[in-house]
C-alpha angles and dihedrals in degrees: 000000000000117000129177119181121190091331122179128172122197118180124219091259089062097255112140103216096177127024124199095324120185115187138154125190111187125215114278092016126135116213136172119216110202134182142123124268110294094021094117103265095123092047089053091053092048089052093052094053092039095243085135133015129235115257088217138356130040133287123196124182127179093338095315120119099214094198089062098035114118118227092244089059097051092095089059089056093047092051087065091056129070115203127205117191131204091235095044095231093218122163105249094203091059127072122232094271093051094044089058096038090052090077093057095041090054090061093043095247113180114273092233090056092047092052091052101037101045099057089043093055093042087053091051091061092046100253103110091127092050101059094115095042122107124230092248089060093055138079121248091257092052091048090052089052088054089050089052091051090050090051091049101044097085090051095241125196091223134032118199111197110193109200090322092172097044095106098035136092118250096260093050091044090058091049092052093051090048088053091051090050090051090051089050092051088057089062106271119128111235127200112184118191116202146146092207101108094176091060091049091051091050094054101029123189130119111351125187114194120200122197126173092347096308134099106249098172134020116167146104115280 
């Protein structure tokens, strides 16, 4: 679960990026976070992964109280979160299998588990026949599927997708959201950050709108 209580964030230059935000995302929920550039979406994401700290208020994510979390324990928090970026952030010198396996290798997962888990997750995103392909040989949609597999491979409680359709055509964007919805239906909480209002209207569901650092709308559409 994600829980923000009376959270404000003021940067050193005096800009208040979030103001008195109260927000709860329950386990197994799918929610869109919408807002224009500068609205506070990026600050919210940075809070949830403890890249920055709240100036005031409390932030809890997946059972961690981030205000009390020691720096040495931040990796434990981040292992419970899968992150999907707009620009994929794949390693071009690694094939699909190794890009996904990299996550598990970095936490010293057993080799037997890696060999079983990685092909399974790559299959989930529809790329079983692309395991030996390199990112430069793939379309943007395929690369984003690899990024989804990488986010999923450690079986996170929460996936944060930051503008995952920003570099994709409309048809592929729909496919990526459908994939995220399927992941959500399997029990993973999904928070998708976007400025593409038309996509949100097409799919509906819980929508959280941020404007000038405050939540202006939070309801099912």
